[in-house]
PyMOL CGO cylinders between C-alpha atoms (Angstrom):
from pymol import cmd
from pymol.cgo import CYLINDER

trace = [
    CYLINDER, 53.64, 185.14, 66.45, 52.64, 182.62, 69.09, 0.3, 1, 1, 1, 1, 1, 1,
    CYLINDER, 52.64, 182.62, 69.09, 50.74, 179.52, 68.01, 0.3, 1, 1, 1, 1, 1, 1,
    CYLINDER, 50.74, 179.52, 68.01, 47.21, 178.50, 68.98, 0.3, 1, 1, 1, 1, 1, 1,
    CYLINDER, 47.21, 178.50, 68.98, 48.71, 175.82, 71.26, 0.3, 1, 1, 1, 1, 1, 1,
    CYLINDER, 48.71, 175.82, 71.26, 50.93, 178.39, 72.98, 0.3, 1, 1, 1, 1, 1, 1,
    CYLINDER, 50.93, 178.39, 72.98, 47.90, 180.64, 73.55, 0.3, 1, 1, 1, 1, 1, 1,
    CYLINDER, 47.90, 180.64, 73.55, 45.88, 177.70, 74.91, 0.3, 1, 1, 1, 1, 1, 1,
    CYLINDER, 45.88, 177.70, 74.91, 48.76, 176.82, 77.25, 0.3, 1, 1, 1, 1, 1, 1,
    CYLINDER, 48.76, 176.82, 77.25, 49.05, 180.44, 78.39, 0.3, 1, 1, 1, 1, 1, 1,
    CYLINDER, 49.05, 180.44, 78.39, 45.36, 180.47, 79.30, 0.3, 1, 1, 1, 1, 1, 1,
    CYLINDER, 45.36, 180.47, 79.30, 45.74, 177.17, 81.16, 0.3, 1, 1, 1, 1, 1, 1,
    CYLINDER, 45.74, 177.17, 81.16, 48.68, 178.70, 83.03, 0.3, 1, 1, 1, 1, 1, 1,
    CYLINDER, 48.68, 178.70, 83.03, 46.49, 181.68, 83.88, 0.3, 1, 1, 1, 1, 1, 1,
    CYLINDER, 46.49, 181.68, 83.88, 43.75, 179.36, 85.14, 0.3, 1, 1, 1, 1, 1, 1,
    CYLINDER, 43.75, 179.36, 85.14, 46.28, 177.61, 87.41, 0.3, 1, 1, 1, 1, 1, 1,
    CYLINDER, 46.28, 177.61, 87.41, 47.54, 180.95, 88.73, 0.3, 1, 1, 1, 1, 1, 1,
    CYLINDER, 47.54, 180.95, 88.73, 43.99, 182.13, 89.42, 0.3, 1, 1, 1, 1, 1, 1,
    CYLINDER, 43.99, 182.13, 89.42, 43.34, 178.90, 91.33, 0.3, 1, 1, 1, 1, 1, 1,
    CYLINDER, 43.34, 178.90, 91.33, 46.36, 179.56, 93.56, 0.3, 1, 1, 1, 1, 1, 1,
    CYLINDER, 46.36, 179.56, 93.56, 45.33, 183.18, 94.03, 0.3, 1, 1, 1, 1, 1, 1,
    CYLINDER, 45.33, 183.18, 94.03, 41.75, 182.21, 94.91, 0.3, 1, 1, 1, 1, 1, 1,
    CYLINDER, 41.75, 182.21, 94.91, 43.02, 179.76, 97.55, 0.3, 1, 1, 1, 1, 1, 1,
    CYLINDER, 43.02, 179.76, 97.55, 45.26, 182.41, 99.09, 0.3, 1, 1, 1, 1, 1, 1,
    CYLINDER, 45.26, 182.41, 99.09, 42.84, 185.37, 98.89, 0.3, 1, 1, 1, 1, 1, 1,
    CYLINDER, 42.84, 185.37, 98.89, 39.51, 183.65, 99.33, 0.3, 1, 1, 1, 1, 1, 1,
    CYLINDER, 39.51, 183.65, 99.33, 36.48, 183.65, 97.09, 0.3, 1, 1, 1, 1, 1, 1,
    CYLINDER, 36.48, 183.65, 97.09, 35.88, 186.68, 94.89, 0.3, 1, 1, 1, 1, 1, 1,
    CYLINDER, 35.88, 186.68, 94.89, 32.25, 187.35, 94.03, 0.3, 1, 1, 1, 1, 1, 1,
    CYLINDER, 32.25, 187.35, 94.03, 32.54, 187.20, 90.26, 0.3, 1, 1, 1, 1, 1, 1,
    CYLINDER, 32.54, 187.20, 90.26, 30.61, 184.72, 88.14, 0.3, 1, 1, 1, 1, 1, 1,
    CYLINDER, 30.61, 184.72, 88.14, 30.76, 185.68, 84.47, 0.3, 1, 1, 1, 1, 1, 1,
    CYLINDER, 30.76, 185.68, 84.47, 31.33, 184.12, 81.07, 0.3, 1, 1, 1, 1, 1, 1,
    CYLINDER, 31.33, 184.12, 81.07, 34.64, 185.04, 79.47, 0.3, 1, 1, 1, 1, 1, 1,
    CYLINDER, 34.64, 185.04, 79.47, 35.84, 185.10, 75.87, 0.3, 1, 1, 1, 1, 1, 1,
    CYLINDER, 35.84, 185.10, 75.87, 39.45, 185.57, 74.80, 0.3, 1, 1, 1, 1, 1, 1,
    CYLINDER, 39.45, 185.57, 74.80, 39.78, 186.48, 71.13, 0.3, 1, 1, 1, 1, 1, 1,
    CYLINDER, 39.78, 186.48, 71.13, 43.20, 186.14, 69.52, 0.3, 1, 1, 1, 1, 1, 1,
    CYLINDER, 43.20, 186.14, 69.52, 43.08, 188.65, 66.69, 0.3, 1, 1, 1, 1, 1, 1,
    CYLINDER, 43.08, 188.65, 66.69, 46.17, 187.69, 64.69, 0.3, 1, 1, 1, 1, 1, 1,
    CYLINDER, 46.17, 187.69, 64.69, 45.32, 183.98, 64.70, 0.3, 1, 1, 1, 1, 1, 1,
    CYLINDER, 45.32, 183.98, 64.70, 41.61, 184.38, 64.03, 0.3, 1, 1, 1, 1, 1, 1,
    CYLINDER, 41.61, 184.38, 64.03, 40.76, 182.07, 66.93, 0.3, 1, 1, 1, 1, 1, 1,
    CYLINDER, 40.76, 182.07, 66.93, 39.18, 182.34, 70.33, 0.3, 1, 1, 1, 1, 1, 1,
    CYLINDER, 39.18, 182.34, 70.33, 38.73, 180.55, 73.64, 0.3, 1, 1, 1, 1, 1, 1,
    CYLINDER, 38.73, 180.55, 73.64, 35.97, 180.82, 76.19, 0.3, 1, 1, 1, 1, 1, 1,
    CYLINDER, 35.97, 180.82, 76.19, 35.29, 179.78, 79.73, 0.3, 1, 1, 1, 1, 1, 1,
    CYLINDER, 35.29, 179.78, 79.73, 33.77, 181.01, 82.93, 0.3, 1, 1, 1, 1, 1, 1,
    CYLINDER, 33.77, 181.01, 82.93, 35.11, 183.00, 85.86, 0.3, 1, 1, 1, 1, 1, 1,
    CYLINDER, 35.11, 183.00, 85.86, 33.64, 181.52, 89.04, 0.3, 1, 1, 1, 1, 1, 1,
    CYLINDER, 33.64, 181.52, 89.04, 34.70, 182.72, 92.45, 0.3, 1, 1, 1, 1, 1, 1,
    CYLINDER, 34.70, 182.72, 92.45, 38.01, 184.00, 91.14, 0.3, 1, 1, 1, 1, 1, 1,
    CYLINDER, 38.01, 184.00, 91.14, 38.78, 180.83, 89.17, 0.3, 1, 1, 1, 1, 1, 1,
    CYLINDER, 38.78, 180.83, 89.17, 38.82, 180.30, 85.40, 0.3, 1, 1, 1, 1, 1, 1,
    CYLINDER, 38.82, 180.30, 85.40, 36.89, 177.11, 84.62, 0.3, 1, 1, 1, 1, 1, 1,
    CYLINDER, 36.89, 177.11, 84.62, 35.64, 175.27, 81.56, 0.3, 1, 1, 1, 1, 1, 1,
    CYLINDER, 35.64, 175.27, 81.56, 38.27, 176.69, 79.22, 0.3, 1, 1, 1, 1, 1, 1,
    CYLINDER, 38.27, 176.69, 79.22, 37.34, 175.57, 75.70, 0.3, 1, 1, 1, 1, 1, 1,
    CYLINDER, 37.34, 175.57, 75.70, 38.27, 176.41, 72.12, 0.3, 1, 1, 1, 1, 1, 1,
    CYLINDER, 38.27, 176.41, 72.12, 35.87, 178.69, 70.27, 0.3, 1, 1, 1, 1, 1, 1,
    CYLINDER, 35.87, 178.69, 70.27, 34.24, 182.06, 70.81, 0.3, 1, 1, 1, 1, 1, 1,
    CYLINDER, 34.24, 182.06, 70.81, 31.30, 182.96, 73.00, 0.3, 1, 1, 1, 1, 1, 1,
    CYLINDER, 31.30, 182.96, 73.00, 29.69, 186.01, 71.39, 0.3, 1, 1, 1, 1, 1, 1,
    CYLINDER, 29.69, 186.01, 71.39, 27.45, 186.48, 74.44, 0.3, 1, 1, 1, 1, 1, 1,
    CYLINDER, 27.45, 186.48, 74.44, 30.33, 186.48, 76.95, 0.3, 1, 1, 1, 1, 1, 1,
    CYLINDER, 30.33, 186.48, 76.95, 29.96, 189.11, 79.67, 0.3, 1, 1, 1, 1, 1, 1,
    CYLINDER, 29.96, 189.11, 79.67, 33.73, 189.74, 79.66, 0.3, 1, 1, 1, 1, 1, 1,
    CYLINDER, 33.73, 189.74, 79.66, 35.63, 189.81, 76.36, 0.3, 1, 1, 1, 1, 1, 1,
    CYLINDER, 35.63, 189.81, 76.36, 39.38, 190.16, 75.93, 0.3, 1, 1, 1, 1, 1, 1,
    CYLINDER, 39.38, 190.16, 75.93, 40.80, 190.80, 72.45, 0.3, 1, 1, 1, 1, 1, 1,
    CYLINDER, 40.80, 190.80, 72.45, 44.54, 190.75, 71.83, 0.3, 1, 1, 1, 1, 1, 1,
    CYLINDER, 44.54, 190.75, 71.83, 47.31, 189.42, 69.64, 0.3, 1, 1, 1, 1, 1, 1,
    CYLINDER, 47.31, 189.42, 69.64, 48.87, 186.05, 70.38, 0.3, 1, 1, 1, 1, 1, 1,
    CYLINDER, 48.87, 186.05, 70.38, 52.26, 187.40, 71.47, 0.3, 1, 1, 1, 1, 1, 1,
    CYLINDER, 52.26, 187.40, 71.47, 50.63, 189.96, 73.77, 0.3, 1, 1, 1, 1, 1, 1,
    CYLINDER, 50.63, 189.96, 73.77, 48.47, 187.27, 75.40, 0.3, 1, 1, 1, 1, 1, 1,
    CYLINDER, 48.47, 187.27, 75.40, 51.49, 185.09, 76.13, 0.3, 1, 1, 1, 1, 1, 1,
    CYLINDER, 51.49, 185.09, 76.13, 53.49, 188.08, 77.42, 0.3, 1, 1, 1, 1, 1, 1,
    CYLINDER, 53.49, 188.08, 77.42, 50.59, 189.21, 79.62, 0.3, 1, 1, 1, 1, 1, 1,
    CYLINDER, 50.59, 189.21, 79.62, 50.08, 185.81, 81.21, 0.3, 1, 1, 1, 1, 1, 1,
    CYLINDER, 50.08, 185.81, 81.21, 53.79, 185.35, 81.86, 0.3, 1, 1, 1, 1, 1, 1,
    CYLINDER, 53.79, 185.35, 81.86, 54.14, 188.78, 83.49, 0.3, 1, 1, 1, 1, 1, 1,
    CYLINDER, 54.14, 188.78, 83.49, 56.14, 190.40, 80.70, 0.3, 1, 1, 1, 1, 1, 1,
    CYLINDER, 56.14, 190.40, 80.70, 53.37, 192.85, 79.78, 0.3, 1, 1, 1, 1, 1, 1,
    CYLINDER, 53.37, 192.85, 79.78, 51.52, 195.10, 82.20, 0.3, 1, 1, 1, 1, 1, 1,
    CYLINDER, 51.52, 195.10, 82.20, 47.75, 194.98, 81.64, 0.3, 1, 1, 1, 1, 1, 1,
    CYLINDER, 47.75, 194.98, 81.64, 47.19, 198.68, 82.29, 0.3, 1, 1, 1, 1, 1, 1,
    CYLINDER, 47.19, 198.68, 82.29, 49.89, 199.86, 79.88, 0.3, 1, 1, 1, 1, 1, 1,
    CYLINDER, 49.89, 199.86, 79.88, 48.75, 197.30, 77.28, 0.3, 1, 1, 1, 1, 1, 1,
    CYLINDER, 48.75, 197.30, 77.28, 45.16, 198.58, 77.47, 0.3, 1, 1, 1, 1, 1, 1,
    CYLINDER, 45.16, 198.58, 77.47, 46.35, 202.19, 77.29, 0.3, 1, 1, 1, 1, 1, 1,
    CYLINDER, 46.35, 202.19, 77.29, 48.45, 201.36, 74.22, 0.3, 1, 1, 1, 1, 1, 1,
    CYLINDER, 48.45, 201.36, 74.22, 45.47, 199.52, 72.67, 0.3, 1, 1, 1, 1, 1, 1,
    CYLINDER, 45.47, 199.52, 72.67, 47.39, 196.26, 72.47, 0.3, 1, 1, 1, 1, 1, 1,
    CYLINDER, 47.39, 196.26, 72.47, 44.65, 194.64, 74.56, 0.3, 1, 1, 1, 1, 1, 1,
    CYLINDER, 44.65, 194.64, 74.56, 40.95, 195.42, 74.58, 0.3, 1, 1, 1, 1, 1, 1,
    CYLINDER, 40.95, 195.42, 74.58, 38.74, 194.40, 77.50, 0.3, 1, 1, 1, 1, 1, 1,
    CYLINDER, 38.74, 194.40, 77.50, 34.98, 194.74, 77.26, 0.3, 1, 1, 1, 1, 1, 1,
    CYLINDER, 34.98, 194.74, 77.26, 33.13, 194.38, 80.55, 0.3, 1, 1, 1, 1, 1, 1,
    CYLINDER, 33.13, 194.38, 80.55, 30.97, 196.46, 82.79, 0.3, 1, 1, 1, 1, 1, 1,
    CYLINDER, 30.97, 196.46, 82.79, 32.92, 198.79, 85.13, 0.3, 1, 1, 1, 1, 1, 1,
    CYLINDER, 32.92, 198.79, 85.13, 32.05, 196.81, 88.27, 0.3, 1, 1, 1, 1, 1, 1,
    CYLINDER, 32.05, 196.81, 88.27, 33.38, 193.60, 86.72, 0.3, 1, 1, 1, 1, 1, 1,
    CYLINDER, 33.38, 193.60, 86.72, 36.58, 195.40, 85.73, 0.3, 1, 1, 1, 1, 1, 1,
    CYLINDER, 36.58, 195.40, 85.73, 37.14, 196.45, 89.35, 0.3, 1, 1, 1, 1, 1, 1,
    CYLINDER, 37.14, 196.45, 89.35, 36.67, 192.84, 90.47, 0.3, 1, 1, 1, 1, 1, 1,
    CYLINDER, 36.67, 192.84, 90.47, 39.00, 191.59, 87.73, 0.3, 1, 1, 1, 1, 1, 1,
    CYLINDER, 39.00, 191.59, 87.73, 41.77, 193.84, 89.07, 0.3, 1, 1, 1, 1, 1, 1,
    CYLINDER, 41.77, 193.84, 89.07, 41.60, 191.91, 92.34, 0.3, 1, 1, 1, 1, 1, 1,
    CYLINDER, 41.60, 191.91, 92.34, 42.33, 188.70, 90.46, 0.3, 1, 1, 1, 1, 1, 1,
    CYLINDER, 42.33, 188.70, 90.46, 45.52, 189.98, 88.85, 0.3, 1, 1, 1, 1, 1, 1,
]
cmd.load_cgo(trace, "trace")
C-alpha cells in the first residue's frame, strides 16, 4: 500500500505532466473542481482543473467536486506513472470516476 505522501507526490507529478501537456496542446476548455479519494487510506485531495491544468492541489475532500476519482493508493500511483491503463482500471472497477459525460470526454484529451 502506498503512503499518503506517495499519493500526494503522484498527484503533484500528474499536475506537472498536465502543465506540459497543456503547453504542447493548447488550452482545453475545462474548468471544474476535482476530488481524488484514496479509499484504502481513508484520505482525499482536491484541486481544480483549469484550462487543462491541475491547480490548487490540497489535502482534504471536496464533497461538492464536479469530478470525483475514487481509487486505492497503489492504483493511483500506478495510474499516474503509466503502469495502469485508465480504461481497463475503470472497467475492472479499480478506479471510479464520477463526472458528467461531456467532462469525461474532455478529460480523455488531457490523458
